[in-house]
C-alpha positions as CSV (number, residue, x, y, z in Angstrom):
1,M,318.6,258.0,95.2
2,S,320.8,255.4,97.3
3,P,323.1,258.2,100.1
4,P,325.6,256.1,101.5
5,L,324.6,257.6,105.2
6,I,321.2,258.6,106.3
7,L,321.1,260.7,109.7
8,T,318.1,259.9,112.0
9,D,317.6,261.5,115.2
10,E,314.9,259.9,117.5
11,P,313.5,258.1,114.6
12,T,310.9,256.1,116.9
13,G,310.7,258.7,119.7
14,N,307.0,259.3,119.3
15,L,306.2,255.5,118.2
16,D,304.7,252.5,119.7
17,T,306.5,249.4,120.3
18,K,305.1,248.0,116.9
19,A,305.6,250.9,115.1
20,T,309.1,251.4,116.4
21,Q,309.9,247.9,115.0
22,S,308.5,248.2,112.0
23,V,310.4,251.7,111.5
24,F,313.7,249.7,112.5
25,A,313.1,246.8,110.2
26,L,312.8,249.2,107.3
27,M,316.0,250.8,108.2
28,C,317.8,247.2,108.3
29,E,316.2,246.3,105.1
30,I,317.4,249.1,103.2
31,S,321.1,249.2,104.7
32,A,321.1,245.4,103.8
33,A,319.5,246.1,100.1
34,S,321.4,249.4,99.2
35,G,324.5,249.5,101.7
36,T,323.4,252.5,103.4
37,A,324.7,253.3,106.9
38,F,322.2,255.1,109.2
39,L,323.3,257.0,112.2
40,L,320.8,256.9,115.2
41,V,320.4,259.0,118.0
42,T,317.9,257.6,120.9
43,H,317.4,257.5,123.6
44,N,316.0,253.8,123.4
45,L,318.6,251.6,125.0
46,A,316.8,248.5,123.9
47,L,316.6,249.9,120.2
48,A,320.4,250.8,120.5
49,H,321.6,247.3,121.7
50,R,320.0,246.3,118.2
51,C,322.3,248.1,116.3
52,D,326.1,246.8,115.3
53,R,327.4,249.7,116.8
54,I,326.8,251.9,119.9
55,I,328.7,255.2,120.7
56,E,327.6,257.0,123.6
57,L,327.8,260.3,124.8
58,V,328.3,260.6,128.9
59,D,328.8,263.6,130.6
60,G,330.8,265.3,127.4
61,Q,332.4,262.0,127.0
62,V,332.8,260.0,123.9
63,L,332.1,256.2,124.9
64,G,332.3,253.5,121.9
65,N,331.9,249.7,122.1
66,G,333.7,249.5,118.9
């Protein structure tokens, strides 16, 4: 199965730093190999800044970086 989009809600929320890096690397690998996009919902700003695009929800307003 190669879905075009995978939705994730805090996929690394309860993980330590090393496991977080491993999970994110795996998501990047899957994306590169299959073209699958990941929509990541996270409170981890360091992880968010490693993504291609960031869309924030702040006080009910949607803010994006393009």
